[in-house]
N, C-alpha and C positions, 0 to 999 in steps of 0.2 A: 768203691761204691758202685752199685749196679744202676743201669739206666731205669727210668721210671716205668717203662713199658716192658721191661724184660721179665721173664718168668721168675727170676731170682729176687726181684724187688719185694719189699715187705708188704706193699699194698695189693699185690697180685691176688692173693686169696680173697680179699674182701671185694675186689672188682669182679672176680669170677663168680662169687656168690651173688652179687647184685645183678650180674648179667643173667645168670640162671634164673633168679627170681623174676626178673623182668620178662624173660621168655615164657616161663610157666604162667605168670599172671596174664600175659597177652594171649596165650593159648586158651586159658580158662575163660577169659572175657569173650573170646570168639566162638567157643564151643559149648561150654557148660551153661552159661547164662541163656543163650537162645533155646537150648534144650529144656532148661528148667521152665522158661516161659511157655514153651509149647506144651509141656507136660501139665502145667497148671491150667492152661486153657482147655486142654482135653478133659481133665478131671472136673473142672468147674462146669464145662459144657455138659458132661454126663450127669452131674448132679442136678443141674437146672432141667435137663430133659426128663429125668426120672421124677423130679418133684412136679413138673408140669403135667406129666401123665397121671400121677396120683391125684393132683387137683382136679383134672378133667373127670376122672372116675368118681371122685367124691362129689363134685358139682352135679354130675349126672344123677347120682343116687339121691342127692338132696332135692333136685328138681322133681324127680319122680315121686319122692315122698310128699313134697308140698302139693303137687298136682293131685295125688291120690287122696290126701286129707282134705284139701280145700276146694279144688276145682271139680273133681269127679269123685265124690265120696262113695266108696263101695264099688267102684268100677275101675279097678287097677288096669284093666286091658285098655281103657281109653287113655290113661297116662302113658302107658307103654307105646301105644299107637302114635300119640302126639310127639313124644320124644324121638321115637324111631323115625317118624316122618321128617322131623327136623334134621336128623342125622343123614337121612337119605337125600334130602335137598342139598345139604352142605356137601355131601360126597359127590353128588351129581354136578354141582357147580365146580368143585375142585377138579373133577374128572374132565370137564369141558375146558378147563384152563391149562391142562397139562401140555407139555411139549411132545409133539409126536416125533418118533424116531425117523431119521432119514434113511432111506434104502441106499446101501452102498453099491 
């Protein structure tokens, strides 16, 4: 009869298969799962960004329509001026809050 740890024992193939399975599972847990999580984050981030941009455009169009119909009837230029002024003020504020590059 062969020793329990020798390559000729009957349990050797099952132990080898279990070892290979453990190694493959360990590698998958350390590589595939983090990559899958990162890919999901990237895809969901892109979807959220695209939807947010679409909502901003639709909201702007809606505000322009409401201003044109109710606030300044017949004077669409006033609606465009007001909304454009709001965007200019928001852009100026964000521009003033930017980080300046440091000279190397």
